[in-house]
N, C-alpha and C positions, 0 to 999 in steps of 0.2 A: 646828723639826722638823715634818714634815708630820703633819696630823691624820688620823684614819682615820674613816671613815664606814660604817656598816653599810647595805646596800641592802635595801629592802623592797618587795616586787612585791605589788600587789592584783590578784589573780586575777579579782576580780568584774567589772572594767572592761577591755574590749578594749584591746589595744596597738595603737597608732597606728604604722605603718609609713611612713616618709619616704624621699624620694629622696636619696642621699648627695650628689649634685651640688647639688641645691638647697637642702638644709639642713645645718646642722653635724653633727658626728659624733654629737651627743646632742641631746635635745630636751626643754624644761620643760613638763609637763603641769600645767595648773591644778588645784588640789585635790590633787595628789601632791607628796610632799615631794622625792623623788628619782626620777630614770629610768634606766634602765640604758643606758649608751653602747652604740652599736652594734658598736663593734670589740671592746671588752673584755669587755662583759657585766657591769660593776661599776658600783655605783651611785655616780656621781662628777659631778654636774651641771656642764657647763662647764669640765670639767678643773680644778675648784676645788682639789682637793688638790694637783695639780701646780704650779698657780699659786701657791698659798699657799707651798710649800715654796721655791720660786723666790724669791718675795718676801722670804720671812724670811732667805734667804741672801744676796741681791743687794741688798735694801734699796731698792726701786723706790719711786716716788712714789704717792701714794694717788689720782691721777686714773684709774688704770687700774682701781681698785677701784670707783671711782664710776661708770665706764663699763659695768663688768659688772653693777652693781646696777641701773643703768637698763635695761640689756638685758632683765634677768631680770624686772624689772617690767612692762616692755612684753609679754613673753611670757605672763605671767600675766593680762593684761587680758582679760576674757571677750568672746567673739565676739558680734557683733551679730546679733540674731534678725531672721529675715525680717518684714516689716511686713504684717500681715494686711489692711491697707486699701490695698494698692497699686492702680495703675490698671488698668483692663480689659485692656490690651495686655500685661500681665505675668502676668495670671490669666485662666484661662478664663471665659468670660461665662455658658456653660451649666452649672450644678451637676450633678454625677453623684451620685445617691442609692445608697448602698451599704447593703444591708440586714443586714449584720453576719456573723458566722461560722456554722457549721453548728449551733452550740449555742445561737444567739441572744444571746450574750454580747457585751460591748463595742461594741455597735451605735452607729454615729455618728450615726444619726437620734435626736435628742432634742427636746424642745419648742421648742427655740430654735434648731433646726438649719434652715438654708436659709430665712431670713426673707423672702427675695425671691421665693421659688418661688411661683407662683400657678395653675400648670396641671400636672397629671399624667395622661399617656396612657397606656393598656395596650390594645395594639391587635395583632391577628393573632398571639397566642400560645396555645401549648398548655402547660398547667401541670397534669401528670398526678398531683402528688404533693400532698396536702392541707397537709403540713407545710411544704413551701415556701410555699405561700400564706399561712399562719399569719404568716410572717415579713413578707410583703409587707402584709398588713393591720394588723399591729402598727405598722410604719413609716408608713402611711398616716395612721393615727390620731395620730401624733406631729408631722405636719407641720401646724401650725395655721394656716399662711398660705395654704393651698391653697384656691381658690375655684372651679377648673373642673376636673371630672374627667370623663374619656372612657374608656369601657371598651367595647370593639367588636371582634366576631369573636374572642371568647375561647372556648377549648375546654377546659372544666373539669368535674371530676366535681360531682354535685348537692350534696355535702358542700362541695365548694370553693366552689361559687356561694353557698351559704348563708352560709359564712364571710365572703366579700367583700360580700354583701348586708348582713350585720350591720354591718360597718365603714361602709358607705354610709349606713346609717340613721343610725348615730351622727354621722355628719358632715353630715347634712341641714340642720341650721340655719345652717351657714356655706357651703353649696355653692350658689354662684349658678347653676351649670349642670351638670348630669349627662346627657350625651349631648344636650345642647340642652334638657332639662327643667329650667324655672326652680324648683328644688327649695327653695331658702330662702324663696321668695316664697311658694309653696304652703304652707308650714309656717307662715307668718304668716297667711295667710288662713284656715287651719283654725282657729286660735287667735281670729281677729278677721274673721269672715265679712261684716262689714257693707259690703264693697265688691262683693259679688255674686262669681260664678264668673269664674275667669280663662280667657281664651280662649288656647288651645295653638296654636302654629305648626305648621307641616307639616315643619320640620326635625329633629324629635325622632327620635332611634333607639331604637324599641322593641324591647328585648330582655330577658334575665333581670333586670336591674338596675333598669331604668326601670319595668317591669311591677311587679317584686317590691316596689320601695320604694314604689310608690303605693298597693299592696295593704297593706304593713305599717304604713304611717303612715296609712292610711284617708284618702287624698287625692282620691279620685275625686269626692266631693260638691263640690269647690270648682274643677272644671275645666269647660271647656266645648270642644266640637268644631265648633259650628256658628255661631262668631262672624261676623258680617258677612253673613250669609246664605249663607256658603261651607261645605259640608259636606265638610271635608277627609278624605281617605283615610289609614286607618291602615296602615301596612307593617311587617310582622313579620320578624325575622330567625330563621326557624324552624330553620334547620340547625344554629345554635348554642345553641339552647334546651337548657335541663335541665329537671327537675321543678320548679325554683324559677321559671323563667319560665312555665312552663305552668300552675302553680297562680296566679301573678299574671294570667295571661290569663283563667282562669275566674273570679277575684274581679271583673275589670272586667266580663266579660259578665253576670255576676250583678247587679252594681250597675245597669246600664243596663237589664235585664230588670225589675227591682223598679220602675222608673219607670214602667212600664206605657204603654199607647197615649197617655195624657196626660201625659207627663213633663214636667218643668220645663224652665227654659231651658238645662240641660246638654245636652239632645237626644240624639239616637241617634247612635252611633259608626258612621261609615262603613267598615266593614270587608268587602271584597269577596271576600278569600281567606285561609284558614288553611292555609299550607303548611308541614308539617312533614317532607316527604319527605327521606329521607337522613339523618335525625337518629340520633346514635349514643349519646344519653344518656337521652331520655325513657323512662318504664317504664309498665306496665300500670296502675298505681294512678292515675297523673295523667291517662293517657288515659281511663279509667274516668270520673274526675271530669270531664273535658271533655264526653264524650257526656251525661252526666246533666245538665251546665249547659246544654247546647244544646237539651235537652228540656224546659227551664224554660218555663212558661207565659209568655206575652207575648214569648218570645225572637224568634219571628217578626217581630213589630213592632218590636224594637228592633234587630234585625239585617237589616233589609230589603235590604240590599245584599250579604249573603253569598251567594256563589254556588259555592265550591268549599271542600272540605275535604279534604286530602290527607295521608296517614300512611304512604304507601308506602315500602318499603325502610328502615324504622326497625329497626335490627339487634336491638334489645333487645326488641321486642314479641313477645308470644306469643299463645297461644290466647285468653287472656282479652280481650285488645284486639280480637280478631276478633269475639268475642261481643258485645262492647259496641258495635262499629260496626254489626253486623248488627241489633242492637236498634234503634240509631239509624235506619238506613234503614228498618225497619219503622215507625217512628214518622213519617218523612217520607212514607211511603206512605200511612199512614192519613190524616195532615194533608192531603194533597192530594186526598182525597175529599171533605173538608168545604169547601163553598163559601165560607164565611167565613174559612177560614184563610188566614194571610199567611206562607205558607213558600215562600221563593224559592231555597232551596237546591237546586242541580242536578247537582253532581258530588261524588262520595265516592271517593276513592282511583281517580279517572280513569274510575268507572262513570256513564254518564250516566242518572241517575235519571229525568229528564224523558222521554227517549226510550223508556225502559222502561214508563213510566206510560202513555204514549200506546199503545204497542203493546199492552198488556194490556188495553185496552178492546176490546170487541167490535165489529165493524162493524154497520152496519144490519141486515143479514141474520142477525145472532146469531153469526157466524162469528169465532172467534178468530184475531187477527192474528199474524204472526210478527215477533218482536222482531230487532233487529239482531244479529249474531254478535259474540261478545266477542273481541277482540283485545288479548292482552297482549304487550308487547314490553320486553325486558330487554337491557342492554348489557354486554359486556365491557370493562373499563377496566383500564389499567394503573396502578395508584396505589403504586407502590413496594412497600414492605414490608408495608403496611397494607390489609387487605380493605375495600373501599369498598362502597357501598350500592347496587348495582345488582341484587343477587340477590333473589330472592323470599324472603322471610322467612317463618316460621311463622304470623305474623299474615296476611301477604298470601296464603298458601296457603288457609287457612281462611275467609278473608273471601271470595275470589273463589268457592270452591266454595259458600258460603253463600248468594251473590247468585244463581248459577245454580240452586240449589235454590228459592229464593224466586220467581225468574222463570223458569219452566220453558218458557216459549215461546222460550228462547234457543235456536237451532238447534244451534250448534256453537260451539267455543272454539279460536282460534288462539293459539299461542305462537310468537312470533319472537325468536330469540336472535341479536343483531347482534354480529359479530365485526369491529372495525375491521382495515382492511387493514396498519396499522401494527404490528399484533401479530403478523402472519404472515411477516414478513421471517425470511429463514434466517439463521442464525447466522453461516454461513460467507460470505455475500454481504453482510450489512447492516453499515454502518458501525459502528465501535466507539463505544460510549456515552461521551459526555464525562465527564470527572471532576467529581463534585460534582453539584449539582442541575441537571437539564436547564432550558432557558429557560421552558418552559411551566409549570414548577413552582417558578420563582424566587420567586413571591409566595405560596406556600403558607404556611399558618401553621408558624412554628418550634416546636421542642419540644426535649425533652432526648433524643429519639432520634436515631440516627444518620442523616444524609441519604443515606447509601449503602445500597441494597437488599442484603440478603444474597444470596449466590449460591444458585442453584436448581439442584438435580441434574437434569441432561439439557439445561440449557439454556433458552431463552426459550420455544421451542415446546413443551417439556414443560410450563412454568408456564402456557401458555395452554391447553393440553389439561386441566389440572388445574381451571382456572377453568370451562371449558365443561362438564367432567364434573359440577361443583357445580351449574351452571345445569340441567343435564339432570335431576339427581336431584331438584331443588326442583320441576321440572315433572312428574315421575312422581308426587311426592307430592300435587301438586293434582289430578292426575286420579284418583288413589286416594281422596282427600277426596271428590270428586264422584260417586265411585261409592257410597262409604258414606253420602253425605247422600241 
């Protein structure tokens, strides 16, 4: 008599669908007692009930039972797991670091993750959200094998740059290179300075993180710029600076100013230009710190090569920055009257202070000379959906008005607004814009923003007219400020 079996279905496990031509009608699943046959839907593995009934009636031999038993045993054998130590041709050679889900849970980056990873590069990225950057810094701190870190042309908030700088400071003892800076060696020299200062090469990229970590870890006393009689020039990434990098720059300038004219072997830094024009992040507080630092005694002897300071078109700078810059211009003007002063700064925001100083001196007959006219030029640029930095900001307006008030021998002021011909094409005759990023913007920093500019009511010419009107309004504010001064 055939035996009856009750079918039990485990709903916590997914059922596996098989091809009826390639597999038998029912399939044995390891760890499960029975599986429902596809045709009948009942729990009878391998037609066991039918076979048992047939065998009990016909008395077949036991070889068939042994064959079925061997078949079930083979089906219950666990599948072979993939080998983690396969050859490089079967597994990708370059590991991909995933920073986990949005909640920061189940992140695959652990202290033992990616033991062969030696270098991490973050370049040409815009990370507007600090929460995203927090996940990145947590992952970097877990990668204990990383020795080389490159952080270049990043557009971050000041708080985001502080988070990343804190991670860099914690990684410092094991980073052999940070943008070309031998950070681990400098940390060792700080603890054991017997070997003297280390001469830095000219391939270092000076930005928020190199300047910031040098200031945070107080590493300036253990470096030298004038090794082998060559005074290497210091180049700054001014447009990507945040307040973090500007504070680091001020710390460097104060260090070399405290050395005085008879500084020790670290020597004077060869910094010819501080160009922060077009910066979108720096604020009034750090600009005020920079201006106060540049007025430090002996700064002229420490920065003998400094010729230009440019803070034009920094969108976040307001009237306070203009006030600090005008005070600094007055300081330079007074220092120029001292025969023993060593002040070589010539240009501030494009204003030629040396030419104005020469023009302010009376000729032999005692008559005042006329200064050169002031020419201000701004450009209309199409930068997609984001307004970029060629407008005269509030700081620019009050600074130029203050300069014309200090140097009243400036006869007149010209303002030129340059409109490229590419912006004046008629919508009907101009070729259609290509889909996606145009070729000249293909290398622009990527971000979470859409690469497609939003539509503008009225078309391209209407957008150009709106930009032009904004430039004219800024020019009107300039002349109104000149009248008030």
